[in-house]
N, C-alpha and C positions, 0 to 999 in steps of 0.2 A: 310955435311948439319944439321946433325942432334947436333952436337957441338955447332955451331954457332946459332941455336936457343936458345938452352941452355944456352948461356950467354948474349942473348939479352931480355930474357923473365926479371930476374931479374934488369939489366939494366933498360931495360924500366920502369919497377915497381918503381922503386928507382927515376924515372923521374917522373912520375906521382907521387908521393907522395912529390917530391919538387914543384910542382906548386899547388897542391891541399893546402898544407901547408902555401904556402908562400901568398894564395889568400883571401884576408881579407872578411870575411863574413858578410851581412849589418848586422843581428840584433846583433854582436857583436860593429859597430860603432854607437858612440855617436853623433845624431841628432846635427844638428845646431840648434837652436832657441831660439826667443826672445820670454819675456811676459812683457807687457806695465797697467796699471793699475789705476783706481782712485775712489779714494772714493765717493759711491753712497750719494743722499741727500744732497751733499753738493754746495757749489756756489763757484765760483773766486769774491775773492775781490781786484778790482782792486787798493784801497788805501794802501793794506797791501801785495798786489800781493802775497798774498798767499788763497787756497779751506782753507773753512769755513764748518762747520758743528754747525746743534744748538744742546746746551748741551740735552741729553737726547735722542738721535735718536742712532736707532744701528746704528751700524757701518759694511757698505755691500761696497766691493769693485766690481768693472765691471773692466775686465781685458779682453786680447785678449793674444794667443798664439799663434805664426806666428814661419814655421819653412822657415828657408832661402831657396832660390832656391836653392844653391849651396851644401845645408844640405848632406850629407854622406847617410844617411838613414831619412825617415819618423820617426815621433814619434808616436809609437803603444805604447801608455797609460804613462799615466807621474802623481807626485804627484807635489803639490802647496805647501809649508809653508812659511806661513805668522807669524812674528813678531811682536806686536804693542810694542810702549814704552810709556809710557803715561808722561806725565809732571813728576807725583811724583818720576818716574823710574822705577814705575812695570812696569812689562814683562808680556804680554799675546801671547803663541803661537797655531797656530793652521797649522793641515796638512789637507788639501783639496783630497780627490784620485779621480785621474779622471783616473786610470789604465785600464778603458773598453775604453776608446776612443781613437781615430787614426787621427792625422792629416799628410796631405801627404806634400811633399816636396813642397815648395811654396804656400802653405795652410797657411790662417788662421783661427782660432773662438774665439767666445767669449762665456764668463762663467762669473756666480755670484759667488762673495765669501759672504756668509753668513753669521760671527762672532760669531753673537750670543754677542755679547761685546755692553756694550752701552760704551755713551761718557759721560760719569760721571765726569771727570777732566776736570776745563775749562785750557785752555794754548794749546802748541803746543804738537801734537802726533808726532810720529816719525814711519816710517813702511818701514820693509824689507820684499822684496817677492822676492823666491828662486826658481827654475825650473826643480824640479828633474826626471829622468827618472823613470819606471813601479821598476827597481833595486832600484832607491834611489841613482845614479850617478847622480851627482850635473852639470846641465846645465848652467843656466844662474842666473843672479841676480839683482835687482834694488833698491832703496831705497826712499823714500822720506819723506814728513810731511803734516800735514794739521793740521789748530787751531781748538778747540772748543770753539763756544765762547757759550753768553746767548742769549736763542731766543729772535728775537726781533718780536714785531708783529709788521707788514704794513699793510696799507689798500691799496685795489688798487681802482682805476674806473674803473668800467666797460663800464657805457655807461650815458652820461647827458641828458637828456629829458627834453625840455622847457615844462613842462605842464599848465603853465598860459597861455602862448602865445595860445595854444590850445585849452584850457577852453574860452580864450576870444573869438576866431574866431567861435565856439560854439553855444555862447548865440550870438552871434552878427549875425550868420546867423540865430539862431532862432527869433530874432526880426526882420529880411527882413521879414524871412516867416511871421510872426504877422500881419506886416504892410499891405501885401499884401492881407490878406484875410476878 
């Protein structure tokens, strides 16, 4: 019996090691996630079918990071890479650190990316937003564009009051009161 036990222990140890090494750990798996964003302080022009930002405004993106429901792992910390390309061809790149943020499977969170970049050139700007894990492994990327336009002064009418009609009613009321006295 002693010979059988001495042969089984190494065999069981080998089987155990094979099972452990074949089982992937959650931390080694890349989360399946997406990011969508738009430029804050922009408005959509239906005539040109583009987002427009007034010249002189600071460019800020509002983004939503979503971990898919079928993701193999949550998103435990991440980086956002943003590249802006001006109409002149000049590029501005920024990294945003969200390594202390956690997003569970099937969940999403919204964030603000304050670039510090002023919309100083008129024309079409392009952008690229990329999502990376906390160790900077690429997960997802998206591209888009917006137009920087000259600021337009707008007048809006909040309320219209017929003050002459009201004043006329007051005067008529005072006249009737005077006639009765």
